N, C-alpha and C positions, 0 to 999 in steps of 0.2 A: 664555899669551896675553900680548901686548904691543901697544903702540901703535907704529906705524912712521911714519917720515917719508920722503918721496920728493922729491928735488929734480931735476926734469926738466932735461935739457941745455938750456942757453940761457935758463933761467928764473931769476929772482932769488928768487922765493918758493918755498915748500915746500908739498907736499900732505901732509896728515896722514891716515893710515889709522886708522879707528876701532879695529879690533882685528885682530891678525894671530896666528893659531894656528900657531906655529912647528912644533909636533909634527905636526899634521895638514895643514900647508901650506894653510891656509884663510884667505882674506881676507874679513873680515866688516864689512859696512857696517850701522850701527844707525840706525834711523829711529823717530821718536816717534809716527808715525801710519801708517795703511795706505791713505792717499789715493793716487790715481793720480799726483799730483805727487810725493809722497814716494817711491813705488816707482820712478818714472822717474828721479828724482835718484839713488837708490841704484844703479840699473843703470848709469847714465852714470859715476858715480864708480868703481864696481867695474871697468868695462871700461877706463877711463882708467888707474887705478892698476895693474891687472894687467900692463900692457905693460912696466912697469919692474921686475918681480919675476921672478927665476929661481930655481928652476924655476917654471913657470907654476902659480899657486895655484888651488885650487878657490874658487868665489865663493859668498858667502852674504849674504843680507839678513836681518837680525834686526829683527822688528817686534813691537809689543805685542799683536797679535791676528791672526787669519787674514784675509788680504786676500781680496777678491772673486776668484772663479774666473778671470776673464779676466786679472787681474794675476798670479796664480799661474802661469797658462799662459804669459804673456809671459816670466816669469822662467825657467820650465822650458824654453821654446823656445831660450833662450840658455844653458842648462846652469847656471843660477843657482839655488841652493837657497834656499828661503824657510823661516825658522824663527820660531816664535812660542810663547809659554808656554801650557801646558795648565792645566787646573783643579787638577791634583794637585801643581803646583809643578815639573813637568818641562817638556819642550819637545816640540812637534810639528814635523814637517818635511814639506815638499812632496815630498821624495824618498822618503818612507816609503810 
């Protein structure tokens, strides 16, 4: 895993990717909450960043707990995996 930086053509600033799993080609956006606003922000960031990476990465939102079903369904409809910690110290996935 690593952090990645993207400088879009014509932009002076850079976009920073939270995590990039090079081995699994997964772009991961981390959020501190499961609110609608946080999930929307994660989706927008992932879709924006994905355009600049080749091959096209899988998209993942990492959050501290399971979001409401409608937010998980939103992400699933866009082929974005949602991952959150479980009680045993592992992780749960919306794709499981």
